[in-house]
Structure formats: structure tokens, C-alpha cells
C-alpha positions as CSV (number, residue, x, y, z in Angstrom):
1,M,130.2,120.0,84.0
2,K,130.8,122.5,86.8
3,L,132.2,120.9,89.9
4,H,130.5,121.2,93.3
5,H,131.8,124.1,95.3
6,N,132.8,121.7,98.1
7,T,134.6,119.2,95.9
8,S,138.0,119.9,97.4
9,D,136.5,119.3,100.9
10,A,135.1,116.0,99.7
11,Y,138.4,114.8,98.4
12,R,140.1,115.8,101.7
13,L,137.5,113.8,103.6
14,L,138.2,110.7,101.5
15,H,141.9,111.1,101.7
16,N,142.0,111.6,105.5
17,G,139.4,108.9,105.9
18,T,141.4,106.4,104.0
19,L,144.4,107.0,106.2
20,A,142.3,106.8,109.4
21,M,140.6,103.6,108.3
22,G,144.0,102.2,107.3
23,R,145.3,102.7,110.8
24,A,142.2,100.9,112.2
25,E,142.8,98.0,109.8
26,R,146.4,97.7,111.0
27,Q,145.3,97.6,114.6
28,G,143.0,94.6,114.0
29,I,140.6,92.8,116.2
30,R,141.5,89.8,118.4
31,V,139.8,86.5,117.7
32,D,139.3,83.6,120.1
33,L,140.4,80.8,117.8
34,G,139.9,78.1,120.4
35,Y,136.2,79.2,120.7
36,V,135.8,79.4,116.9
37,T,137.1,75.8,116.5
38,K,134.9,74.4,119.3
39,E,131.8,76.3,118.1
40,K,132.2,75.2,114.5
41,S,132.3,71.6,115.7
42,R,129.2,72.1,117.9
43,L,127.3,73.6,115.0
44,S,128.4,70.8,112.7
45,R,127.0,68.2,115.2
46,E,123.7,70.0,115.5
47,I,123.5,70.3,111.7
48,I,124.0,66.5,111.4
49,D,121.3,65.9,114.0
50,K,118.8,68.2,112.3
51,E,119.5,66.6,108.9
52,S,119.0,63.1,110.4
53,E,115.8,64.3,112.1
54,L,114.5,65.7,108.8
55,K,115.2,62.6,106.8
56,D,113.2,60.5,109.2
57,T,110.0,62.4,108.5
58,E,107.1,61.5,106.2
59,F,107.4,65.0,104.7
60,F,111.0,64.2,103.5
61,K,110.3,60.7,102.4
62,R,107.4,61.9,100.1
63,W,109.7,64.7,98.8
64,E,112.4,62.1,98.1
65,K,109.9,60.0,96.0
66,S,108.9,63.1,94.0
67,V,112.4,64.0,92.7
68,V,114.6,62.2,90.1
69,K,117.8,62.9,91.9
70,E,118.5,63.4,95.6
71,V,116.6,66.0,97.7
72,N,118.3,69.4,97.8
73,Y,116.5,71.5,100.4
74,N,118.8,74.4,99.5
75,S,117.2,74.5,96.1
76,A,114.4,77.1,95.9
77,V,113.1,75.6,92.7
78,Q,113.0,72.0,94.1
79,L,111.4,73.1,97.4
80,G,108.8,75.3,95.5
81,N,107.9,72.4,93.2
82,Y,107.4,70.1,96.2
83,L,105.3,72.5,98.3
84,Y,103.1,73.9,95.5
85,K,102.9,71.2,92.9
86,V,103.3,68.0,94.9
87,L,101.7,69.0,98.2
88,K,99.3,71.4,96.4
89,L,99.7,74.1,99.1
90,E,98.5,77.7,98.4
91,P,101.5,80.0,98.1
92,P,101.3,82.8,100.8
93,K,103.4,85.0,98.5
94,L,104.5,85.0,94.8
95,T,107.9,85.8,93.3
96,K,108.3,88.5,90.6
97,G,108.0,85.6,88.2
98,D,104.6,84.7,89.7
99,K,105.8,81.5,91.2
100,G,105.3,80.4,94.8
101,S,107.9,82.0,97.1
102,V,110.0,79.9,99.4
103,D,111.8,82.6,101.3
104,E,112.1,82.6,105.1
105,E,109.0,84.7,105.7
106,V,106.9,82.3,103.6
107,L,108.3,79.1,105.2
108,N,107.5,80.6,108.6
109,I,103.9,81.4,107.6
110,L,103.3,77.9,106.3
111,K,103.9,76.5,109.9
112,I,105.1,73.1,108.8
113,P,107.5,71.6,111.4
114,E,109.9,70.2,108.7
115,L,110.2,73.6,107.1
116,Q,111.3,75.0,110.5
117,T,114.0,72.2,110.6
118,I,115.2,73.3,107.2
119,L,115.3,76.9,108.3
120,R,117.3,75.9,111.3
121,I,119.8,73.9,109.2
122,R,120.3,76.9,106.9
123,K,120.8,79.3,109.8
124,L,123.4,77.0,111.5
125,K,125.3,76.6,108.3
126,K,125.4,80.3,107.7
127,I,126.7,81.0,111.2
128,R,129.4,78.3,110.7
129,D,130.4,78.8,107.1
130,T,129.7,82.5,106.4
131,Y,130.6,84.1,109.8
132,L,132.9,81.9,112.0
133,D,134.8,80.4,109.1
134,Q,135.9,83.8,107.9
135,F,137.5,84.5,111.2
136,S,139.7,81.4,111.2
137,R,140.5,81.9,107.5
138,E,141.4,85.6,107.6
139,Q,143.2,85.8,111.0
140,I,146.9,86.5,111.3
141,D,148.5,85.6,114.7
142,G,145.1,85.6,116.3
143,Y,143.9,89.0,114.8
144,I,141.7,89.8,111.9
145,H,142.4,93.0,109.9
146,P,139.2,93.8,107.9
147,F,139.5,96.2,105.0
148,F,137.3,99.3,105.2
149,N,136.8,100.7,101.6
150,L,135.7,104.2,100.8
151,H,135.7,103.9,97.0
152,L,133.3,101.0,96.1
153,V,129.8,102.2,97.0
154,R,127.8,104.5,94.7
155,T,126.4,106.5,97.7
156,F,130.0,107.1,99.0
157,R,129.3,105.0,102.0
158,S,132.0,102.5,103.2
159,S,132.2,98.7,102.6
160,S,134.2,96.0,104.3
161,D,135.8,92.7,103.2
162,H,138.4,90.0,104.2
163,P,136.4,89.5,106.4
164,N,133.3,91.6,106.0
165,F,133.2,93.3,109.4
166,Q,130.0,95.1,108.5
167,N,128.1,91.9,107.9
168,I,128.3,90.5,111.5
169,P,124.8,89.5,112.7
170,K,123.0,92.0,114.9
171,R,119.2,91.5,114.8
172,D,119.2,87.7,115.3
173,E,120.1,87.4,118.9
174,E,121.4,83.8,118.7
175,A,123.6,84.4,115.7
176,M,124.8,87.7,117.2
177,N,125.8,86.0,120.4
178,I,127.6,83.1,118.7
179,V,129.5,85.2,116.3
180,R,130.4,88.2,118.5
181,R,131.6,85.9,121.3
182,A,134.5,85.1,119.0
183,L,135.8,88.7,119.0
184,L,137.8,90.1,122.0
185,P,139.7,93.2,123.0
186,R,143.4,93.1,123.6
187,P,144.3,91.5,126.9
188,G,143.3,93.8,129.8
189,H,141.2,96.0,127.5
190,Q,137.5,96.3,126.7
191,L,135.4,96.9,123.6
192,L,133.3,100.1,123.3
193,E,130.7,100.6,120.5
194,V,129.4,104.1,119.8
195,D,126.4,104.4,117.5
196,Y,124.8,107.5,116.0
197,S,121.0,107.5,116.9
198,G,118.7,107.8,113.9
199,L,121.4,109.4,111.8
200,E,119.9,109.0,108.3
201,V,116.6,110.4,109.5
202,R,118.3,113.4,111.1
203,I,120.5,114.1,108.1
204,S,117.5,113.8,105.8
205,A,116.0,116.8,107.7
206,C,119.1,118.8,106.7
207,Y,118.0,118.4,103.1
208,H,114.2,118.7,103.1
209,K,113.8,120.8,106.3
210,D,110.3,119.5,106.9
211,E,109.0,121.3,110.0
212,N,107.0,118.3,111.2
213,M,110.1,116.1,111.0
214,L,112.2,118.7,112.7
215,R,109.6,118.9,115.5
216,Y,109.9,115.1,116.0
217,I,113.6,115.2,116.1
218,K,114.0,118.2,118.4
219,N,111.3,117.3,120.9
220,P,112.1,114.2,123.0
221,A,108.5,114.0,124.1
222,T,107.3,113.1,120.6
223,D,107.6,109.7,119.0
224,M,107.1,109.3,115.3
225,H,107.0,105.5,115.4
226,R,104.5,105.4,118.2
227,D,102.2,107.8,116.4
228,M,102.4,105.7,113.2
229,M,101.8,102.5,115.2
230,E,98.6,104.0,116.7
231,Q,97.4,105.1,113.2
232,I,98.2,101.9,111.4
233,F,97.0,99.4,114.0
234,K,94.2,101.6,115.4
235,I,95.4,101.0,119.0
236,K,96.5,103.2,121.8
237,Y,100.1,102.6,122.8
238,N,100.5,101.5,126.4
239,G,104.2,100.7,126.6
240,S,103.7,96.9,127.0
241,E,105.9,94.3,125.3
242,E,103.2,93.6,122.7
243,H,102.8,97.2,121.9
244,R,106.6,97.8,121.7
245,L,106.6,95.0,119.1
246,L,103.8,96.8,117.1
247,R,105.8,100.0,117.3
248,S,108.8,98.2,115.9
249,A,106.6,96.9,113.1
250,A,105.5,100.4,112.3
251,K,109.0,101.7,112.5
252,N,110.7,99.0,110.4
253,G,107.8,97.9,108.3
254,F,106.4,101.3,107.3
255,V,108.2,104.4,108.4
256,F,111.7,103.6,107.2
257,P,110.6,101.7,104.1
258,Q,108.5,104.8,103.2
259,F,111.5,107.1,103.6
260,Y,113.4,104.8,101.3
261,G,110.6,104.8,98.7
262,D,108.9,101.5,99.4
263,Y,105.2,100.8,98.4
264,F,102.3,100.4,100.7
265,V,101.4,96.9,99.5
266,N,104.9,95.7,100.6
267,N,104.5,97.5,103.9
268,A,101.1,95.9,104.6
269,K,102.4,92.4,104.0
270,D,105.5,93.0,106.0
271,M,103.7,94.3,109.0
272,A,100.8,91.9,109.0
273,C,102.6,88.7,108.0
274,K,106.2,89.1,109.0
275,W,105.7,91.1,112.2
276,G,102.1,90.2,113.0
277,G,102.1,86.5,112.2
278,L,99.0,86.7,110.0
279,P,98.5,84.8,106.7
280,A,98.5,86.6,103.4
281,G,94.8,86.0,102.9
282,V,91.6,86.1,104.9
283,W,92.1,86.4,108.7
284,K,90.5,84.7,111.6
285,D,90.2,85.7,115.3
286,D,92.7,83.1,116.5
287,Q,95.5,84.2,114.1
288,G,98.4,86.5,114.6
289,I,100.6,87.5,117.6
290,S,99.1,88.1,121.0
291,I,98.6,91.8,121.8
292,G,97.3,91.4,125.3
293,A,93.7,90.2,125.7
294,C,93.3,89.1,122.1
295,T,95.2,88.3,119.0
296,L,96.2,90.7,116.3
297,G,93.8,89.0,113.9
298,E,90.9,89.5,116.3
299,H,91.8,93.1,116.9
300,L,92.2,94.0,113.2
301,R,88.9,92.2,112.3
302,K,87.1,94.4,114.9
303,Q,88.6,97.4,113.2
304,G,87.1,96.3,109.9
305,F,90.3,94.7,108.4
306,R,89.4,91.1,107.7
307,S,92.1,90.2,105.2
308,I,95.4,91.4,103.8
309,R,93.6,93.1,101.0
310,S,91.5,95.3,103.3
311,F,94.7,96.1,105.3
312,E,96.5,97.1,102.1
313,T,93.6,99.5,101.3
314,H,94.0,101.0,104.8
315,L,97.8,101.4,104.3
316,E,97.2,103.1,101.0
317,K,95.3,105.9,102.7
318,I,97.9,106.1,105.5
319,Q,100.7,106.4,102.9
320,Q,98.9,109.3,101.2
321,D,98.4,111.0,104.6
322,F,102.0,110.3,105.5
323,W,103.3,112.3,102.6
324,E,100.6,114.9,102.0
325,N,99.9,115.9,105.7
326,R,102.5,114.5,108.0
327,F,105.7,115.2,106.0
328,P,104.7,117.4,103.0
329,E,108.0,119.3,102.8
330,Y,109.9,116.0,102.6
331,A,107.7,114.9,99.7
332,R,108.2,118.3,98.0
333,W,112.0,118.0,98.3
334,K,111.8,114.5,96.8
335,R,109.9,115.8,93.8
336,Q,112.2,118.7,93.3
337,S,115.3,116.4,93.5
338,W,113.9,114.2,90.9
339,N,113.1,117.1,88.5
340,L,116.6,118.5,89.0
341,Y,118.2,115.1,88.3
342,K,116.3,114.7,85.1
343,R,117.6,118.1,83.9
344,R,121.2,117.7,85.1
345,G,121.9,114.0,85.3
346,Y,123.4,114.2,88.8
347,V,122.7,115.0,92.4
348,D,125.0,116.8,94.8
349,M,125.5,116.1,98.5
350,L,125.9,118.7,101.2
351,T,129.3,117.2,101.9
352,G,130.6,118.0,98.4
353,F,130.2,114.7,96.7
354,R,128.3,114.2,93.5
355,C,126.4,111.1,92.3
356,S,125.8,110.8,88.6
357,G,124.8,108.3,85.9
358,V,121.6,106.3,85.7
359,M,119.6,106.5,88.9
360,G,116.1,105.6,89.8
361,K,113.7,107.9,91.5
362,N,114.3,106.5,95.0
363,D,118.1,106.6,94.4
364,V,118.0,110.4,93.7
365,S,116.6,111.1,97.1
366,N,118.2,108.3,99.1
367,Y,121.9,108.6,97.9
368,P,122.5,112.1,99.2
369,I,121.0,111.2,102.6
370,Q,122.9,107.9,103.0
371,G,126.2,109.3,101.8
372,S,126.0,112.4,103.9
373,A,125.1,110.4,107.0
374,F,128.1,108.2,106.6
375,H,130.3,111.3,106.0
376,C,129.2,112.5,109.4
377,L,130.5,109.3,110.9
378,L,133.7,109.5,108.8
379,W,134.4,113.0,109.9
380,A,134.1,111.9,113.5
381,F,136.2,108.9,112.9
382,I,139.0,111.0,111.4
383,E,138.9,113.5,114.3
384,L,138.9,110.7,116.9
385,D,141.8,108.9,115.2
386,R,143.8,112.2,115.0
387,T,143.3,113.0,118.7
388,L,144.1,109.4,119.8
389,S,147.3,109.4,117.8
390,M,148.4,112.9,118.7
391,R,147.9,112.4,122.5
392,S,149.4,108.8,122.4
393,F,146.3,107.1,123.9
394,R,146.6,103.3,124.4
395,T,142.9,103.2,123.3
396,K,142.6,102.4,119.6
397,L,140.0,102.7,116.9
398,I,139.5,99.2,115.4
399,G,136.5,99.4,113.1
400,Q,133.3,100.9,111.8
401,I,129.9,99.4,111.1
402,H,127.3,101.5,109.3
403,D,126.6,104.3,111.9
404,A,128.8,102.9,114.7
405,I,132.5,103.2,115.7
406,I,134.3,100.4,117.6
407,F,137.0,101.1,120.1
408,D,139.5,98.9,121.9
409,V,139.7,100.8,125.2
410,Y,142.4,100.8,127.8
411,P,140.3,100.9,131.0
412,P,142.1,103.8,132.8
413,E,141.3,106.0,129.7
414,L,137.6,105.1,129.5
415,E,136.2,108.2,131.2
416,T,138.4,110.5,129.0
417,I,137.5,108.6,125.9
418,A,133.8,108.8,126.7
419,K,134.0,112.6,127.1
420,L,136.0,112.9,123.9
421,V,133.7,110.8,121.8
422,H,130.6,112.7,123.0
423,E,132.3,116.0,122.3
424,V,133.5,115.1,118.8
425,T,130.3,113.3,117.6
426,T,127.7,115.7,118.9
427,K,129.4,119.1,119.4
428,E,132.4,119.5,117.1
429,L,130.8,118.0,114.0
430,P,127.8,120.5,113.8
431,K,130.3,123.3,114.3
432,A,132.4,122.1,111.4
433,W,129.4,121.6,109.1
434,K,127.1,124.5,109.4
435,W,124.4,122.8,107.3
436,I,123.6,120.4,110.1
437,N,120.4,122.0,111.4
438,I,119.4,119.3,114.0
439,P,120.9,117.9,117.2
440,L,123.0,114.8,116.9
441,E,122.8,112.0,119.4
442,V,125.0,108.9,120.1
443,E,124.4,105.8,122.1
444,A,127.1,103.5,123.5
445,E,127.5,99.9,124.6
446,L,130.5,98.7,126.7
447,C,131.9,95.3,127.3
448,P,133.6,94.3,130.6
449,V,137.4,94.0,130.6
450,D,138.6,91.0,128.7
451,A,135.0,90.1,127.7
452,S,133.8,89.3,124.2
453,W,131.8,91.6,122.0
454,A,128.7,89.6,122.8
455,E,128.7,90.8,126.4
456,K,128.2,94.5,125.7
457,E,125.8,96.5,127.9
458,K,124.3,100.0,127.7
459,Y,126.8,102.7,128.7
460,K,126.1,106.4,129.2
461,L,128.7,108.6,127.6
462,I,129.9,111.5,129.8
463,A,128.8,114.8,128.3
């Protein structure tokens, strides 16, 4: 098999990246062990209170009588049997094995107070046992030193372990605040997080070169997610909090899943039920989230969508339009990539890496994009590490999460670091890799001096 012409460059990136990540591992991240101990105790008390509250309900007592052994609310099988066989509830969603689902989405849809208590207990235990406990377990002299691996993921992205620094909560605000409050900069320093904006979408355009996609990326006046929100929900975007939520639903429930190869049926249920608060059946006017003067259920019924089924039919047409009219070149590139893979048995990345072996249709188009996007961040990480070391900065790189780089900043160096980061991530990288045909953007969040990672605020990098 002939090697990719950039294979030597790919090796050099991995080699230098391993050294740069190793230096970040050695630096470590400071942990507030006193806070961790107190917070674990507080969570344990709330868990005990919630368990006691649950056991006093008629819901639990009836469940207790229906099982041979003791109730185990962590058992999906036991909970499913109780909800759908004992209580005779209609499952809002089925598993692949055609059994009633008991995932978090379904338990929220059922709107049973005791199920909310169970979800609360599960969440508290995860924060305590999965997140906080790993900090106290893995720390050495008050610092954790997460491993950042470059050789374990098929897409050539990174992974992390001991502890998994890339698994720290971000979307759940409560969990994020509790967990990130345990992580601190070195005394007298502050934490800076720099995140590439929409990196995978931008890098995808370097492969498929779809003119419509390039127009969205290059023109700040356009908004792909807003346009899709208006098309999907048949509503004119007005910038309100409710409409921003629907825009997020379109972005995370349709646009990104479509890019990764998801199916319109899943998208419809995700947007209507998870985001919109509607049941997976027939809809009524008083159902769903509020979108101003009415509910989502009332609005969609007025548009002719009276159930999840009719909404799915609507999404099927939108999916077809999405790929045939909105992004036809992207769709053509996906088909071409699949046909090439079937002939060759591998796919090449623009960064010189090669993915081979058994891959599904979605893998063939997703792997090059995901891998190349991470390699952009890795290139920037290496250059920033080299400059910080060469110029003897007191600011240090301490970690990487997906499309973000984390710094432990010495405050007098902040302005210089901000300029350096912006230059390397958005200017020097496209010069080094000529195949990058789109502008790159980064966003930053900064914590006050001596403040925890939970206290970060938006920060404008100096161009």
C-alpha cells in the first residue's frame, strides 16, 4: 500500500505533540482538596435525604411489593418492568430490543415526581463518585497530572485518563460549577481557556468545499442554525430567550447530527421531545415549552404538525432539502469518499494520517474531519508550548479538552499571551497548512486571579 505523501509530517506532528502534551502533564492542575472533601460530604447528605424521601412515597412502596429482592433504582430492567408492566404506562420511547426505555429523556417525559428524585440521586452520585472522587484519588501533593494520549483513538484525536480531564461536565451548569470549583491555578495565577469556534464544521469545508457552507462560514451576517430553526419550526427568529432555545435545538438536534450522519427520525424526537418538552405521541395545545404567547405544542399544531409522526414527515423533507439544495457539494463529497473507501479500504486526511480497516459509511466521512480538526489544535498546542518554553514564560500550558487549550497564566504576561494565542491559532496555522481555505476563529474565557475554573468569564483575545 502506497503511503500518504504527508506521512512523515503526520509522524512529526505526533512526535512533537507527545512531547508537548507530556510537558503539560508534568505541570499539572492544582486541586482544592479541602473543597473536594466538604463537597463530597454535602453531596452524600443530600443523596441520603433524597433516598429517604423516595422510600416514603407510595410509588416506592408499590415498587417494593412488586420485586422479589430489594428495589434497585439503578437497574434499568427493574425500573422498566415496574413502569411498563406493573404500572402499565405507555413507553414514550423503545430501546433497540423493542422494550420500554428508561433513559433520562424518557424519565423526564413521564413527569412522575419520584422519577425526578431518582434522576437527582443519580446525578449527585455521578458528580461525587465519577468526578470529585477522581481528583482526590489521583492527586499528588495537591495537583492532578492527567494523561493526554495521542495513540488510542481511531480518528487520531486525543484522549485523557487518570483522571479523564476531557470528561469534566460542561453543559450541565450545576455539575460544571461543582466540579470545576475544585480546580485552581497556581497561587497568584489565573486560568485561561481558549476554544476554537466551530472547528469541525470549518475543517469539513476544507474537504468538501461546498460553496453554501463557505458562504455561511465567511459571512458573519449569516447564521446557519437560525435559518434551520426557522425552516424546521416554521417561526421567524426574533432573538428572544425562547427563540434562542429553538435555535439551539436546531443546531444540536438537527444540523450537527446531520453532519455526523444521523437520521431524521432521531432528529425529530430529539428536537420535539428533549428540547421542546413534547410527548412522543399526539400533541395538545397545552404541551411543550413556552415560546412566548403560546406553547410549542400549540404553535406546531397550527402549522399542521399534530403528532411526532407528522413532525417526522416534515423533518424527512427538510433532510432531503438540506443535502440536495442547501449543501449539495458536501453530500457529493460524502458519496465520493464512500466509493473511494470501498475500492481502497482506507481514507486519508489532509494532515497526512490514514484511517483503514472496517469502517461504516458515516465513519468514512467523519474520521478525516474529526482527526484533522484535532490536528489543528495539536499544531497550535505544539507551537504555543515551544514559544512559552523558548522565551521562559511563567505562564504554562496545563491541558487540552476537545477544541480547547487550557493555560495557567501569570497575570503580568496575560496581554502578551493573549496576542500570542490569537496569532498562532488563527494566523500562523493557515500559513503552515495551505489546505485550510477558511478563516479560523477562537473564543476565550478567563478566571480572576486565584479563582477556580468555575468562575471563568468571556475574555476578548487581543488581535
